[in-house]
Wavefront OBJ file of the C-alpha trace (Angstrom):
o trace
v 143.499 -212.901 -68.009
v 144.063 -209.219 -67.477
v 142.391 -208.144 -70.767
v 139.376 -210.323 -70.010
v 138.990 -208.635 -66.616
v 139.158 -205.182 -68.175
v 136.587 -206.097 -70.821
v 134.199 -207.605 -68.296
v 134.405 -204.433 -66.153
v 133.590 -202.134 -69.097
v 130.471 -204.021 -70.120
v 131.372 -203.355 -73.767
v 131.476 -205.994 -76.479
v 135.041 -206.676 -77.590
v 134.615 -204.958 -80.986
v 133.350 -201.753 -79.354
v 136.226 -201.783 -76.883
v 138.783 -202.230 -79.666
v 137.129 -199.459 -81.719
v 137.150 -197.142 -78.713
v 140.799 -197.872 -77.942
v 141.737 -197.278 -81.577
v 140.144 -193.843 -81.559
v 141.739 -192.599 -78.344
v 144.645 -191.003 -80.176
v 142.302 -188.834 -82.263
v 140.348 -187.492 -79.318
v 143.212 -187.464 -76.829
v 140.952 -188.601 -74.016
v 141.508 -191.243 -71.383
v 137.873 -192.314 -71.598
v 135.504 -192.689 -74.551
v 131.858 -191.897 -73.938
v 128.982 -192.180 -76.360
v 129.186 -188.424 -76.929
v 132.923 -188.871 -77.559
v 132.194 -191.514 -80.185
v 129.609 -189.204 -81.750
v 132.212 -186.432 -81.876
v 134.760 -188.710 -83.543
v 132.177 -189.887 -86.065
v 131.071 -186.342 -86.822
v 134.643 -185.074 -87.138
v 135.599 -187.964 -89.429
v 132.497 -187.358 -91.565
v 133.286 -183.643 -91.906
v 136.904 -184.466 -92.726
v 135.625 -186.799 -95.444
v 133.364 -184.062 -96.856
v 136.250 -181.559 -96.853
v 138.562 -184.139 -98.441
v 136.065 -184.843 -101.225
v 135.628 -181.086 -101.763
v 139.407 -180.679 -101.914
v 139.910 -183.507 -104.409
v 137.007 -182.412 -106.641
v 138.343 -178.858 -106.725
v 141.853 -180.124 -107.469
v 140.540 -182.269 -110.289
v 138.552 -179.378 -111.790
v 141.654 -177.166 -111.774
v 143.819 -180.018 -113.103
v 141.453 -180.403 -116.083
v 142.235 -176.807 -117.102
v 145.716 -178.062 -118.148
v 147.728 -175.210 -116.689
v 151.076 -176.693 -117.641
v 153.990 -176.912 -115.208
v 152.057 -175.154 -112.459
v 149.098 -177.525 -112.627
v 150.061 -179.544 -109.549
v 150.658 -176.553 -107.303
v 147.695 -174.488 -108.478
v 145.305 -177.410 -108.108
v 146.645 -178.209 -104.623
v 146.240 -174.558 -103.577
v 142.701 -174.344 -104.971
v 141.642 -177.592 -103.340
v 143.194 -176.545 -100.047
v 141.318 -173.233 -100.004
v 137.992 -174.897 -100.832
v 138.445 -177.584 -98.173
v 139.776 -175.107 -95.613
v 136.790 -172.775 -95.708
v 134.256 -175.621 -95.606
v 136.060 -177.414 -92.764
v 136.328 -174.192 -90.750
v 132.569 -173.620 -90.957
v 131.758 -177.221 -90.032
v 134.292 -177.430 -87.188
v 133.314 -174.080 -85.710
v 129.596 -174.836 -85.657
v 129.257 -178.593 -85.194
v 132.485 -179.810 -83.551
v 133.532 -177.012 -81.212
v 130.135 -175.217 -80.975
v 131.949 -171.896 -81.101
v 129.984 -168.720 -81.707
v 131.714 -165.593 -82.869
v 130.267 -162.245 -81.861
v 131.355 -160.213 -84.880
v 132.744 -160.551 -88.371
v 136.081 -159.302 -87.059
v 136.223 -162.076 -84.458
v 135.154 -164.605 -87.088
v 137.915 -163.352 -89.394
v 140.459 -163.575 -86.589
v 139.379 -167.145 -85.794
v 139.623 -168.093 -89.469
v 143.146 -166.668 -89.704
v 144.188 -168.532 -86.536
v 142.489 -171.712 -87.821
v 144.392 -171.308 -91.093
v 147.711 -170.741 -89.304
v 147.200 -173.920 -87.280
v 146.763 -175.687 -90.605
v 150.099 -174.582 -92.066
v 151.980 -177.545 -90.582
v 149.279 -180.034 -91.524
v 149.027 -178.535 -95.025
v 152.782 -179.025 -95.481
v 152.321 -182.662 -94.448
v 149.396 -183.142 -96.834
v 151.093 -181.379 -99.750
v 154.348 -183.234 -99.120
v 152.679 -186.625 -99.285
v 150.690 -185.640 -102.367
v 153.810 -184.377 -104.177
v 155.771 -187.513 -103.243
v 152.972 -189.712 -104.610
v 152.743 -187.589 -107.772
v 156.461 -187.864 -108.530
v 156.860 -191.464 -107.376
v 153.918 -192.939 -109.292
v 153.370 -190.363 -112.083
v 149.648 -191.049 -111.928
v 146.818 -188.662 -111.125
v 144.985 -191.407 -109.211
v 148.008 -192.078 -107.027
v 148.524 -188.345 -106.550
v 144.976 -188.115 -105.193
v 145.607 -191.208 -103.047
v 148.567 -189.357 -101.537
v 146.329 -186.338 -100.966
v 143.755 -188.456 -99.138
v 146.437 -190.032 -96.926
v 148.003 -186.637 -96.206
v 144.648 -185.027 -95.453
v 143.674 -187.878 -93.134
v 146.876 -187.547 -91.133
v 146.625 -183.768 -91.178
v 143.062 -183.704 -89.878
v 143.953 -186.016 -86.978
v 146.680 -183.575 -85.929
v 144.629 -180.463 -86.690
v 141.811 -181.455 -84.339
v 144.166 -181.283 -81.379
v 145.673 -177.972 -82.508
v 142.251 -176.393 -83.037
v 140.939 -177.645 -79.712
v 143.931 -176.290 -77.838
v 144.671 -173.022 -79.641
v 141.763 -171.901 -81.844
v 138.375 -172.738 -80.400
v 139.095 -171.970 -76.767
v 136.584 -170.086 -74.666
v 137.439 -166.498 -73.850
v 138.521 -165.577 -70.325
v 135.087 -164.068 -69.730
v 133.392 -167.316 -70.746
v 135.711 -169.331 -68.460
v 135.022 -166.980 -65.560
v 131.283 -167.156 -66.217
v 131.382 -170.962 -66.035
v 133.366 -170.869 -62.782
v 130.976 -168.297 -61.276
v 127.955 -170.354 -62.355
v 129.400 -173.481 -60.779
v 130.262 -171.662 -57.543
v 126.772 -170.166 -57.265
v 125.131 -173.511 -57.902
v 123.497 -172.344 -61.170
l 1 2 3 4 5 6 7 8 9 10 11 12 13 14 15 16 17 18 19 20 21 22 23 24 25 26 27 28 29 30 31 32 33 34 35 36 37 38 39 40 41 42 43 44 45 46 47 48 49 50 51 52 53 54 55 56 57 58 59 60 61 62 63 64 65 66 67 68 69 70 71 72 73 74 75 76 77 78 79 80 81 82 83 84 85 86 87 88 89 90 91 92 93 94 95 96 97 98 99 100 101 102 103 104 105 106 107 108 109 110 111 112 113 114 115 116 117 118 119 120 121 122 123 124 125 126 127 128 129 130 131 132 133 134 135 136 137 138 139 140 141 142 143 144 145 146 147 148 149 150 151 152 153 154 155 156 157 158 159 160 161 162 163 164 165 166 167 168 169 170 171 172 173 174 175 176 177 178 179 180 181 182
């Protein structure tokens, strides 16, 4: 009875309500709006593009047959390729952050990369476990995809909170604009 009352008050079809509730943990919001759903879709799409870039780069490096270091060199190469692409996409299309100089852009990239250290350890750990457990390149890449998916869900929150935050001047400008009615 209670769920039916909630659904009737939202005006959403059941499948949209369930989809919205399932995505709350990614966004970290108490309410999903259409713009929130667009953000989730865009972020997931960019994560998919970065994941494909990562895996393709890993596979290209793996095909060089570098011996005992193959796994680690391919993971590092794929990570760097995916990292740079994801930074550009997140900065411009997810967080709409504009840097004012190359120095600021470099600082943001370093901070973005540092926020990814934990998630990279998670991703690499899962990929290595899959590689050793299954001894198959396909399963290794499956582990990479799982690790990247989990990592990106965590990384969004880290980037939103610590990397792509407006400067104090920008916050003050917004407060002043609101107070002046403009």
